[in-house]
Backbone as numpy.savetxt, mean C-alpha at the origin, in Angstrom:
# Nx Ny Nz CAx CAy CAz Cx Cy Cz
-0.91 -17.68 2.30 -2.31 -17.30 2.40 -2.51 -15.89 1.85
-3.57 -15.72 1.04 -3.93 -14.43 0.49 -5.32 -14.06 0.97
-5.40 -12.92 1.61 -6.68 -12.41 2.11 -7.05 -11.15 1.34
-8.32 -10.85 1.32 -8.78 -9.66 0.61 -10.11 -9.21 1.24
-10.62 -8.07 0.75 -11.90 -7.56 1.19 -12.71 -7.22 -0.06
-14.02 -7.38 0.02 -14.85 -7.19 -1.16 -16.16 -6.52 -0.77
-16.74 -5.81 -1.72 -18.03 -5.13 -1.48 -17.91 -3.63 -1.60
-19.06 -2.98 -1.55 -19.12 -1.54 -1.73 -18.54 -0.82 -0.51
-18.07 0.42 -0.71 -17.52 1.18 0.44 -18.50 1.24 1.59
-18.04 0.93 2.77 -18.87 0.94 3.97 -19.52 -0.38 4.29
-19.47 -1.34 3.35 -20.08 -2.66 3.62 -19.14 -3.77 3.16
-17.85 -3.55 3.29 -16.88 -4.54 2.83 -16.90 -5.81 3.70
-16.63 -6.93 3.09 -16.55 -8.23 3.76 -15.19 -8.85 3.55
-14.79 -9.73 4.47 -13.48 -10.38 4.33 -13.53 -11.54 3.38
-12.39 -11.86 2.80 -12.31 -12.99 1.88 -10.94 -13.66 1.91
-10.87 -14.83 1.29 -9.66 -15.63 1.20 -9.59 -16.26 -0.18
-8.42 -16.39 -0.73 -8.25 -17.02 -2.03 -7.89 -18.49 -1.84
-8.59 -19.36 -2.58 -8.31 -20.79 -2.44 -7.17 -21.21 -3.39
-6.83 -22.51 -3.37 -5.66 -22.99 -4.11 -5.84 -22.82 -5.61
-7.06 -22.77 -6.10 -7.31 -22.59 -7.53 -7.36 -21.14 -7.96
-7.26 -20.22 -7.00 -7.36 -18.80 -7.29 -8.76 -18.23 -7.17
-9.71 -19.06 -6.76 -11.09 -18.58 -6.60 -11.21 -17.73 -5.34
-12.11 -16.73 -5.41 -12.33 -15.82 -4.28 -13.41 -16.39 -3.39
-13.09 -16.56 -2.11 -14.00 -17.15 -1.15 -14.36 -16.14 -0.06
-15.59 -16.21 0.43 -16.08 -15.26 1.43 -15.78 -15.77 2.83
-15.20 -14.92 3.65 -14.79 -15.25 5.03 -15.73 -14.65 6.09
-16.81 -14.03 5.66 -17.61 -13.27 6.63 -18.29 -14.15 7.65
-18.40 -15.45 7.40 -18.95 -16.34 8.40 -17.93 -16.78 9.44
-16.68 -16.36 9.24 -15.59 -16.77 10.14 -15.06 -15.58 10.94
-14.81 -14.44 10.26 -14.33 -13.24 10.92 -15.13 -12.06 10.39
-15.16 -10.99 11.17 -15.95 -9.82 10.79 -15.25 -9.01 9.72
-13.92 -8.98 9.71 -13.19 -8.11 8.78 -11.72 -8.52 8.80
-11.00 -8.10 7.77 -9.53 -8.22 7.76 -9.00 -6.93 8.38
-8.94 -6.90 9.69 -8.62 -5.69 10.40 -8.32 -6.05 11.86
-7.54 -5.16 12.51 -7.34 -5.25 13.94 -6.96 -6.63 14.45
-7.77 -7.15 15.36 -7.42 -8.42 16.01 -7.40 -9.61 15.05
-8.07 -9.51 13.90 -8.02 -10.57 12.92 -6.58 -10.76 12.42
-5.77 -9.73 12.49 -4.42 -9.75 11.96 -3.37 -10.23 12.97
-3.76 -10.51 14.19 -2.81 -10.97 15.20 -2.35 -12.38 14.89
-1.20 -12.79 15.39 -0.65 -14.10 15.04 -1.60 -15.26 15.33
-2.27 -15.26 16.47 -3.17 -16.39 16.81 -4.34 -16.44 15.83
-4.91 -15.30 15.52 -6.04 -15.26 14.60 -5.61 -15.67 13.19
-4.47 -15.20 12.74 -3.99 -15.58 11.40 -3.70 -17.07 11.33
-3.21 -17.64 12.41 -2.97 -19.08 12.43 -4.26 -19.87 12.29
-5.35 -19.37 12.93 -6.64 -20.04 12.80 -7.16 -19.95 11.36
-6.96 -18.81 10.72 -7.38 -18.68 9.34 -6.59 -19.59 8.42
-5.31 -19.72 8.71 -4.45 -20.59 7.86 -4.85 -22.05 7.96
-5.50 -22.40 9.05 -5.90 -23.80 9.26 -7.23 -24.14 8.55
-7.91 -23.12 8.01 -9.18 -23.36 7.31 -8.95 -24.03 5.97
-9.99 -24.73 5.50 -10.01 -25.21 4.14 -10.78 -24.20 3.30
-10.09 -23.38 2.50 -10.81 -22.31 1.77 -11.92 -22.86 0.85
-11.74 -24.08 0.37 -12.75 -24.65 -0.54 -14.09 -24.87 0.16
-14.10 -24.85 1.48 -15.34 -25.03 2.22 -16.12 -23.74 2.35
-15.51 -22.60 1.95 -16.16 -21.29 2.10 -16.96 -20.96 0.86
-18.01 -20.16 0.99 -18.81 -19.78 -0.18 -18.02 -18.90 -1.14
-18.31 -19.02 -2.41 -17.66 -18.19 -3.44 -18.18 -16.75 -3.39
-17.29 -15.82 -3.70 -17.67 -14.43 -3.84 -18.31 -14.26 -5.21
-19.46 -13.60 -5.31 -20.10 -13.41 -6.64 -19.18 -12.69 -7.62
-19.27 -13.07 -8.87 -18.48 -12.42 -9.91 -18.83 -10.93 -9.99
-17.83 -10.13 -10.28 -18.05 -8.72 -10.47 -18.05 -7.90 -9.19
-17.85 -8.54 -8.06 -17.83 -7.82 -6.78 -16.60 -6.90 -6.71
-16.79 -5.67 -6.24 -15.68 -4.74 -6.08 -14.64 -5.31 -5.12
-13.35 -5.17 -5.49 -12.28 -5.47 -4.56 -12.01 -4.21 -3.74
-12.11 -4.34 -2.43 -11.95 -3.22 -1.50 -10.49 -3.14 -1.05
-10.11 -2.08 -0.31 -8.77 -2.10 0.31 -8.57 -3.37 1.08
-7.41 -3.96 0.98 -7.22 -5.30 1.54 -7.14 -5.30 3.06
-7.07 -4.15 3.69 -7.07 -4.04 5.15 -8.12 -3.00 5.53
-8.91 -3.29 6.56 -9.92 -2.35 7.05 -9.51 -1.78 8.39
-10.17 -0.69 8.77 -9.94 -0.11 10.08 -8.51 0.30 10.34
-7.83 0.78 9.32 -6.40 1.14 9.46 -6.27 2.35 10.39
-5.46 2.18 11.44 -5.28 3.28 12.38 -4.27 4.29 11.92
-3.28 3.83 11.13 -2.20 4.75 10.74 -1.58 4.25 9.44
-1.41 5.15 8.48 -0.62 4.86 7.27 0.67 5.69 7.37
1.79 5.02 7.46 3.07 5.67 7.64 3.86 5.52 6.35
4.28 6.63 5.80 5.07 6.61 4.58 6.54 6.82 4.85
7.35 6.27 3.97 8.81 6.43 4.04 9.25 7.09 2.75
9.92 8.24 2.88 10.34 9.00 1.69 11.77 8.70 1.29
12.04 8.79 -0.02 13.38 8.67 -0.56 14.12 7.44 -0.05
13.44 6.28 -0.13 14.02 5.06 0.42 14.71 4.19 -0.63
14.83 4.71 -1.85 15.63 4.04 -2.90 16.65 5.08 -3.37
17.93 4.68 -3.38 18.98 5.64 -3.72 18.78 6.23 -5.11
18.32 5.38 -6.07 18.15 5.90 -7.44 16.95 6.82 -7.55
15.93 6.64 -6.68 14.81 7.57 -6.66 15.25 8.90 -6.06
16.07 8.87 -5.00 16.58 10.10 -4.41 17.40 10.88 -5.46
18.19 10.15 -6.26 19.01 10.80 -7.29 18.14 11.47 -8.35
17.04 10.83 -8.78 16.20 11.45 -9.81 15.46 12.67 -9.26
15.26 12.69 -7.93 14.64 13.86 -7.31 15.65 14.96 -7.00
16.94 14.68 -7.25 18.01 15.65 -7.01 18.28 15.85 -5.53
18.02 14.81 -4.73 18.18 14.91 -3.28 19.21 13.89 -2.79
19.90 14.25 -1.75 20.88 13.37 -1.12 20.17 12.23 -0.41
20.61 10.97 -0.57 20.00 9.88 0.18 20.04 10.15 1.67
18.95 9.92 2.38 18.89 10.27 3.80 19.76 9.34 4.66
20.20 9.89 5.77 20.95 9.10 6.74 20.05 8.31 7.67
18.82 8.75 7.81 17.79 8.05 8.59 16.51 8.06 7.77
15.60 7.14 8.06 14.33 7.12 7.29 13.59 8.46 7.41
13.09 8.93 6.27 12.20 10.09 6.23 10.78 9.58 6.43
10.12 10.07 7.47 8.82 9.51 7.88 7.75 10.58 7.67
6.62 10.18 7.09 5.48 11.06 6.97 4.20 10.21 7.12
3.08 10.89 7.24 1.78 10.21 7.35 0.92 10.46 6.12
0.10 9.49 5.79 -1.02 9.67 4.89 -2.30 9.55 5.69
-3.22 10.48 5.54 -4.47 10.41 6.27 -5.21 9.13 5.90
-5.87 8.52 6.92 -6.62 7.29 6.67 -7.70 7.42 5.63
-8.22 8.64 5.47 -9.27 8.87 4.48 -8.77 8.82 3.06
-7.45 8.66 2.84 -6.91 8.55 1.50 -6.99 7.09 0.99
-7.29 6.13 1.85 -7.28 4.74 1.46 -8.44 4.43 0.51
-8.14 3.66 -0.52 -9.15 3.24 -1.49 -8.85 1.84 -1.97
-9.75 1.30 -2.76 -9.57 -0.04 -3.29 -8.57 -0.05 -4.44
-8.08 -1.23 -4.78 -7.00 -1.34 -5.76 -7.40 -0.92 -7.18
-8.68 -0.98 -7.49 -9.14 -0.62 -8.83 -10.15 0.53 -8.80
-10.24 1.22 -7.68 -11.14 2.37 -7.60 -10.55 3.55 -8.40
-11.42 4.50 -8.77 -10.95 5.70 -9.44 -10.06 6.52 -8.49
-9.06 7.19 -9.05 -8.21 8.12 -8.31 -8.61 9.53 -8.69
-8.87 10.36 -7.68 -9.40 11.70 -7.92 -8.28 12.71 -8.07
-8.42 13.55 -9.12 -7.51 14.65 -9.35 -8.07 15.87 -8.61
-7.33 16.41 -7.60 -7.85 17.55 -6.86 -8.11 18.75 -7.77
-9.05 19.60 -7.38 -9.36 20.81 -8.19 -8.11 21.63 -8.43
-7.84 21.91 -9.69 -6.68 22.73 -10.04 -5.34 22.04 -9.98
-5.33 20.75 -9.68 -4.07 20.04 -9.53 -3.35 19.92 -10.86
-2.07 20.24 -10.87 -1.23 20.11 -12.06 -0.04 19.20 -11.84
0.13 18.69 -10.60 1.34 17.93 -10.30 1.02 16.67 -9.48
-0.01 15.93 -9.92 -0.33 14.66 -9.23 0.53 13.55 -9.82
1.12 12.76 -8.93 2.18 11.82 -9.32 1.83 10.42 -8.83
2.53 9.45 -9.36 2.36 8.03 -9.05 3.55 7.53 -8.25
3.35 6.50 -7.41 4.46 5.87 -6.69 4.05 4.44 -6.31
4.59 3.44 -6.99 4.34 2.05 -6.63 5.24 1.69 -5.45
4.65 0.99 -4.46 5.40 0.70 -3.23 4.99 -0.67 -2.64
5.91 -1.24 -1.89 5.60 -2.39 -1.05 4.99 -1.87 0.26
3.81 -2.39 0.58 3.17 -2.05 1.83 3.35 -3.17 2.86
3.60 -2.77 4.10 3.77 -3.71 5.20 2.59 -3.52 6.15
1.89 -4.59 6.46 0.72 -4.54 7.35 1.08 -5.20 8.66
0.97 -4.44 9.73 1.37 -4.95 11.04 0.32 -5.96 11.56
0.82 -6.97 12.28 -0.07 -7.95 12.88 0.08 -8.06 14.38
1.11 -7.44 14.92 1.35 -7.45 16.36 1.87 -6.07 16.78
1.62 -5.69 17.99 2.15 -4.44 18.49 3.67 -4.45 18.42
4.22 -3.39 17.91 5.69 -3.26 17.81 6.08 -1.96 18.49
6.73 -2.10 19.62 7.14 -0.95 20.43 8.53 -1.24 20.98
9.50 -0.46 20.58 10.91 -0.69 20.92 11.30 -2.14 20.58
10.97 -2.56 19.36 11.29 -3.91 18.94 12.64 -3.92 18.27
13.43 -4.99 18.57 14.73 -5.14 17.94 14.57 -5.48 16.47
15.52 -5.10 15.65 15.45 -5.38 14.22 15.37 -6.89 13.97
16.04 -7.68 14.79 16.03 -9.13 14.59 14.65 -9.72 14.82
13.79 -9.05 15.57 12.46 -9.55 15.85 11.37 -8.84 15.07
11.74 -7.85 14.28 10.75 -6.97 13.68 9.80 -7.68 12.72
10.34 -8.57 11.89 9.48 -9.22 10.88 8.45 -10.15 11.51
8.66 -10.57 12.75 7.69 -11.43 13.42 6.41 -10.65 13.77
6.47 -9.31 13.66 5.32 -8.47 13.95 4.44 -8.20 12.73
4.84 -8.74 11.56 4.15 -8.46 10.31 3.07 -9.48 10.04
1.85 -9.01 9.74 0.75 -9.87 9.33 0.87 -10.25 7.86
1.32 -9.29 7.05 1.43 -9.53 5.63 1.87 -8.31 4.88
1.89 -8.47 3.56 2.35 -7.42 2.66 1.32 -7.17 1.57
1.34 -5.94 1.03 0.39 -5.61 -0.02 1.01 -4.58 -0.95
0.36 -4.40 -2.08 0.75 -3.36 -3.03 0.11 -2.05 -2.64
0.87 -0.94 -2.75 0.41 0.40 -2.43 0.74 1.33 -3.59
-0.19 2.19 -3.96 0.12 3.31 -4.85 0.06 4.58 -3.98
1.24 5.10 -3.67 1.34 6.31 -2.84 1.15 7.54 -3.73
-0.09 7.76 -4.16 -0.40 8.89 -5.02 -0.06 10.19 -4.27
0.60 11.11 -4.99 1.13 12.32 -4.31 0.85 13.55 -5.17
0.35 14.59 -4.54 0.22 15.89 -5.23 1.45 16.70 -4.86
2.37 16.82 -5.85 3.70 17.37 -5.55 3.68 18.84 -5.17
2.78 19.62 -5.75 2.71 21.03 -5.36 2.33 21.15 -3.89
1.34 20.35 -3.47 0.95 20.37 -2.05 2.10 19.89 -1.16
2.83 18.88 -1.65 3.90 18.27 -0.87 5.14 19.16 -0.76
5.55 19.75 -1.90 6.86 20.37 -1.98 6.83 21.90 -1.97
5.72 22.50 -2.38 5.70 23.94 -2.60 4.95 24.70 -1.53
4.25 24.01 -0.64 3.57 24.64 0.48 4.40 24.44 1.73
4.30 25.38 2.65 5.03 25.24 3.90 4.46 24.10 4.73
5.32 23.49 5.55 4.85 22.45 6.44 5.29 21.06 6.01
4.51 20.06 6.41 4.92 18.68 6.24 4.32 18.06 4.97
4.89 16.92 4.57 4.50 16.24 3.33 3.05 15.72 3.39
2.50 15.56 4.57 1.18 14.96 4.71 0.14 15.67 3.82
0.29 16.95 3.59 -0.68 17.68 2.77 -0.70 17.18 1.32
0.44 16.72 0.84 0.51 16.21 -0.53 0.24 14.74 -0.67
-0.08 14.10 0.44 -0.19 12.62 0.44 -1.57 12.13 0.85
-2.50 13.03 1.17 -3.69 12.59 1.92 -5.03 12.82 1.27
-5.03 13.24 0.00 -6.32 13.48 -0.66 -7.09 12.16 -0.79
-8.41 12.20 -0.68 -9.20 10.97 -0.81 -8.84 10.23 -2.11
-8.74 8.91 -2.01 -8.40 7.95 -3.07 -6.90 7.90 -3.36
-6.07 8.60 -2.61 -4.65 8.67 -2.93 -3.83 7.61 -2.20
-4.48 6.56 -1.75 -3.74 5.42 -1.15 -4.41 4.10 -1.49
-4.44 3.69 -2.77 -5.00 2.38 -3.10 -4.19 1.26 -2.45
-4.90 0.33 -1.82 -4.26 -0.81 -1.14 -4.81 -2.12 -1.73
-3.92 -3.07 -1.98 -4.39 -4.37 -2.42 -3.90 -4.68 -3.83
-4.44 -5.71 -4.45 -5.70 -6.39 -4.12 -5.67 -7.36 -2.94
-4.47 -7.93 -2.66 -4.39 -8.98 -1.66 -3.52 -8.56 -0.49
-3.80 -9.11 0.66 -2.87 -9.12 1.80 -2.21 -10.49 1.79
-0.92 -10.53 1.51 -0.18 -11.79 1.32 0.66 -12.05 2.56
0.48 -13.22 3.17 1.19 -13.51 4.40 2.69 -13.72 4.13
3.52 -13.48 5.16 4.96 -13.54 4.95 5.46 -14.89 4.42
4.84 -15.98 4.84 5.30 -17.30 4.38 5.05 -17.48 2.88
4.03 -16.84 2.35 3.72 -16.94 0.94 4.55 -15.99 0.09
4.78 -14.78 0.59 5.57 -13.82 -0.20 7.02 -14.22 -0.25
7.57 -14.68 0.87 9.01 -14.93 0.93 9.76 -13.67 1.36
10.95 -13.46 0.82 11.82 -12.39 1.24 11.25 -11.03 0.82
10.90 -10.17 1.77 10.37 -8.85 1.38 11.42 -7.95 0.73
12.70 -8.36 0.82 13.75 -7.60 0.18 14.11 -8.14 -1.19
13.17 -8.86 -1.81 13.35 -9.33 -3.19 11.99 -9.33 -3.89
11.37 -8.16 -3.96 10.06 -8.02 -4.59 10.20 -7.07 -5.78
9.81 -7.56 -6.96 9.83 -6.73 -8.16 8.61 -5.78 -8.15
8.84 -4.53 -8.52 7.78 -3.53 -8.58 7.76 -2.88 -9.96
6.55 -2.55 -10.44 6.46 -1.86 -11.74 5.18 -1.02 -11.77
5.19 0.00 -12.62 4.01 0.85 -12.81 4.02 1.39 -14.22
2.85 1.34 -14.87 2.66 1.91 -16.20 1.63 3.04 -16.13
1.81 4.02 -16.99 0.80 5.07 -17.18 0.40 5.05 -18.65
-0.90 4.83 -18.90 -1.41 4.74 -20.27 -0.64 3.72 -21.09
-0.28 2.61 -20.45 0.39 1.52 -21.13 1.88 1.69 -21.34
2.47 2.78 -20.85 3.89 3.02 -20.98 4.57 2.77 -19.64
5.61 1.94 -19.64 6.31 1.62 -18.40 7.02 2.87 -17.86
6.70 3.23 -16.63 7.31 4.38 -15.99 8.20 4.03 -14.80
7.84 2.96 -14.09 8.65 2.56 -12.91 8.97 1.09 -12.98
10.19 0.77 -12.67 10.62 -0.59 -12.41 11.61 -0.55 -11.27
11.58 -1.57 -10.43 12.52 -1.62 -9.34 12.39 -2.88 -8.56
13.24 -3.04 -7.59 13.21 -4.21 -6.70 13.54 -3.75 -5.28
12.84 -4.31 -4.33 13.03 -3.88 -2.94 14.43 -4.18 -2.42
15.21 -4.94 -3.14 16.58 -5.20 -2.68 17.41 -3.91 -2.69
16.98 -2.91 -3.46 17.76 -1.66 -3.50 17.24 -0.60 -2.54
16.38 -1.00 -1.60 15.99 -0.06 -0.56 17.20 0.41 0.24
17.19 1.66 0.64 18.22 2.15 1.56 18.02 1.55 2.94
16.78 1.53 3.39 16.42 0.96 4.71 15.43 -0.17 4.48
15.79 -1.39 4.87 14.95 -2.55 4.66 13.75 -2.59 5.59
12.87 -3.53 5.34 11.61 -3.61 6.10 11.87 -3.79 7.58
12.74 -4.72 7.95 12.99 -4.97 9.38 13.55 -3.73 10.06
14.44 -3.01 9.37 14.99 -1.78 9.96 13.91 -0.75 10.13
13.05 -0.60 9.14 11.99 0.41 9.23 11.08 0.16 10.42
10.65 -1.11 10.59 9.78 -1.41 11.72 10.46 -1.10 13.04
11.69 -1.54 13.17 12.42 -1.29 14.43 12.60 0.20 14.65
12.96 0.93 13.60 13.18 2.37 13.71 11.90 3.08 14.12
10.80 2.80 13.43 9.54 3.44 13.75 9.08 3.13 15.16
9.35 1.91 15.62 8.90 1.49 16.95 9.61 2.24 18.09
10.65 2.98 17.75 11.30 3.81 18.78 10.46 5.05 19.06
9.61 5.45 18.11 8.89 6.72 18.22 7.38 6.56 18.39
6.88 5.36 18.08 5.44 5.09 18.17 5.24 3.61 18.42
4.10 3.26 19.03 3.74 1.88 19.24 2.89 1.43 18.07
3.50 0.76 17.09 2.79 0.27 15.94 1.74 -0.76 16.36
0.57 -0.71 15.74 -0.54 -1.55 16.14 -0.97 -2.46 15.00
-1.63 -3.61 15.32 -2.16 -4.44 14.26 -3.06 -3.65 13.32
-2.80 -3.79 12.03 -3.58 -3.07 11.01 -2.90 -1.81 10.52
-1.88 -1.31 11.23 -1.13 -0.17 10.71 -0.42 -0.58 9.43
-0.31 0.37 8.49 0.32 0.09 7.19 1.54 1.00 7.04
2.65 0.40 6.62 3.86 1.15 6.30 4.06 1.08 4.79
4.06 2.23 4.12 4.40 2.32 2.71 5.88 2.60 2.62
6.66 1.66 2.08 8.11 1.61 2.33 8.95 2.40 1.34
8.34 3.19 0.47 9.11 3.98 -0.48 8.99 3.46 -1.89
9.39 4.27 -2.85 9.18 3.95 -4.25 10.48 3.95 -5.05
10.60 3.07 -6.04 11.77 3.07 -6.92 11.70 4.22 -7.92
12.74 4.38 -8.75 12.76 5.52 -9.66 11.68 5.42 -10.75
11.42 6.57 -11.40 10.47 6.62 -12.48 9.23 7.40 -12.17
9.18 8.07 -11.01 8.02 8.89 -10.71 7.96 10.09 -11.65
6.77 10.68 -11.74 6.56 11.76 -12.71 7.49 12.94 -12.52
7.72 13.34 -11.26 8.52 14.53 -11.04 9.99 14.31 -11.38
10.40 13.03 -11.54 11.79 12.76 -11.89 12.09 12.83 -13.37
11.07 12.90 -14.20 11.31 13.01 -15.65 11.71 14.42 -16.01
12.37 14.58 -17.15 12.81 15.87 -17.62 12.25 16.07 -19.04
11.24 16.91 -19.23 10.51 17.64 -18.16 9.63 16.72 -17.36
9.16 17.16 -16.19 8.31 16.31 -15.36 7.02 15.90 -16.08
6.52 14.73 -15.75 5.26 14.21 -16.25 4.30 14.07 -15.08
3.09 14.59 -15.22 2.12 14.45 -14.15 0.80 13.92 -14.68
-0.04 13.42 -13.77 -1.27 12.80 -14.15 -2.35 13.83 -14.47
-3.22 13.43 -15.37 -4.36 14.29 -15.75 -5.59 13.39 -15.86
-6.76 14.00 -15.84 -7.98 13.25 -15.99 -7.97 12.45 -17.29
-8.38 11.19 -17.19 -8.37 10.32 -18.36 -7.18 9.37 -18.38
-6.15 9.64 -17.61 -5.02 8.76 -17.55 -5.38 7.45 -16.81
-4.63 6.39 -17.10 -4.84 5.09 -16.46 -3.50 4.62 -15.91
-3.51 4.29 -14.61 -2.35 3.70 -13.97 -2.58 2.21 -13.80
-1.58 1.41 -14.18 -1.58 -0.01 -13.84 -0.25 -0.29 -13.16
-0.30 -1.08 -12.10 0.90 -1.35 -11.32 0.84 -2.72 -10.69
1.99 -3.23 -10.33 2.01 -4.55 -9.72 3.33 -4.84 -9.01
3.32 -5.96 -8.34 4.51 -6.42 -7.62 4.50 -7.94 -7.59
5.67 -8.53 -7.70 5.76 -9.98 -7.70 5.17 -10.57 -6.44
4.19 -11.46 -6.62 3.54 -12.12 -5.49 2.41 -11.34 -4.86
2.23 -10.07 -5.24 1.25 -9.21 -4.56 0.08 -8.79 -5.44
0.08 -9.18 -6.70 -1.03 -8.86 -7.58 -0.86 -7.52 -8.26
-1.95 -7.03 -8.87 -1.93 -5.83 -9.67 -3.09 -4.89 -9.32
-2.89 -3.64 -9.62 -3.93 -2.61 -9.47 -4.15 -1.92 -10.81
-5.32 -1.32 -10.96 -5.61 -0.49 -12.14 -6.53 0.65 -11.72
-6.09 1.90 -11.98 -6.89 3.06 -11.58 -7.04 4.05 -12.72
-8.27 4.48 -12.94 -8.57 5.58 -13.86 -8.49 6.87 -13.06
-7.86 7.88 -13.64 -7.77 9.20 -13.03 -8.96 10.03 -13.50
-9.72 10.56 -12.54 -10.91 11.36 -12.85 -10.88 12.64 -12.05
-11.61 13.66 -12.49 -11.71 14.88 -11.72 -12.42 14.60 -10.40
-11.93 15.20 -9.34 -12.54 15.01 -8.04 -14.00 15.48 -8.02
-14.89 14.68 -7.46 -16.28 15.15 -7.33 -16.38 16.30 -6.34
-17.50 16.99 -6.38 -17.72 18.08 -5.40 -17.80 17.49 -4.00
-17.29 18.20 -3.02 -17.38 17.71 -1.62 -18.81 17.51 -1.20
-18.98 16.54 -0.28 -20.30 16.28 0.24 -20.74 14.87 0.05
């Protein structure tokens, strides 16, 4: 099952993809793809629907972030050994955990804003994990049963904010539009093994990142179990599981995004995103 959200910011509606790939509107069935809609019982009811019986989504409708009402976006740093090597850092012995502010979430094809004066904005294609059940002190063997689905994430990062200012990484991870999610929320039965997902990202048509989740240092089940020792993960929480090599700061010399650049990225089974980089609008 593939779920999505559509409509303008602030008025998004839920949707489902039918067997032919057509986009169907779910707003007569559930209020949103969020919170309790993502619990196992609710997802089972959605899976029992005949998508062809639902109204079609009008052509040209904006694809919104595939999950609404996200309580927490949790990022995992340096989770691919080859990415750690390109950053000149030792692979971690435990997951590196950081947060992205919820206000950074945007749609899969929305513009990405370049902060004023930014010279080091970077790209990071990632597998996103969307929780469907509360996970608190959960064993690794049971961790995947808490997952509602998976999605594509671009963990856009301002490296100067992240690495050159004192404090935590959250400052370099949380600018508005710096967490595109979607286009689809893909249920575990449809995706298959989360440790065998191909990832790629292009900038201006040039391939910059390729990888596969099989080379993660810490797999999805381990990450969920590990995080659940420190926090009670809730339905709708998103875990961005780390990025493979090829990020801008890993190039010699480094390559960073500028206004006018175009990012395209995708993952096997999870669809594709496309974002134009534009100067950030004035606050307000």
